[in-house]
C-alpha positions as CSV (number, residue, x, y, z in Angstrom):
1,M,5.7,-14.5,19.4
2,G,9.0,-13.7,17.7
3,L,10.2,-10.4,16.4
4,L,9.4,-11.3,12.8
5,D,5.8,-12.3,13.7
6,F,5.4,-8.9,15.5
7,I,6.7,-7.1,12.4
8,I,4.3,-9.0,10.1
9,L,1.4,-8.2,12.5
10,L,2.3,-4.5,12.5
11,L,2.5,-4.5,8.7
12,I,-1.0,-6.0,8.4
13,I,-2.4,-3.5,10.8
14,F,-0.8,-0.6,8.9
15,W,-2.1,-2.1,5.6
16,L,-5.7,-2.2,6.9
17,G,-5.3,1.3,8.2
18,G,-4.2,2.4,4.8
19,F,-7.4,1.0,3.3
20,L,-9.6,2.7,6.0
21,F,-7.9,6.1,5.9
22,H,-6.5,6.1,2.3
23,I,-2.9,6.7,3.3
24,G,0.3,4.9,2.4
25,G,0.1,4.2,-1.3
26,G,1.6,1.3,-3.3
27,L,4.7,0.9,-1.0
28,I,2.7,-0.5,1.9
29,H,1.1,-3.1,-0.4
30,L,4.5,-4.2,-1.6
31,I,5.8,-4.5,1.9
32,L,2.7,-6.5,2.9
33,V,3.2,-8.9,0.0
34,I,6.8,-9.5,1.2
35,A,5.6,-10.0,4.7
36,L,3.0,-12.6,3.6
37,I,5.7,-14.5,1.6
38,V,7.9,-14.6,4.6
39,L,5.0,-15.8,6.8
40,I,4.1,-18.6,4.3
41,I,7.8,-19.7,4.1
42,R,8.0,-19.8,7.9
43,L,4.7,-21.8,8.2
44,I,5.9,-24.3,5.6
45,R,9.3,-24.8,7.3
46,R,7.5,-25.5,10.7
47,V,5.6,-28.5,9.2
């Protein structure tokens, strides 16, 4: 697991925590979208 994968995993956990505890706001959703885009690009390049 690389550093970028670890960061993406952390962002997803924080995003889910934001839904459960109603913290964060719009910024965490924006960061999650960016993380998902990076993850999709990495998956496409591996194929």
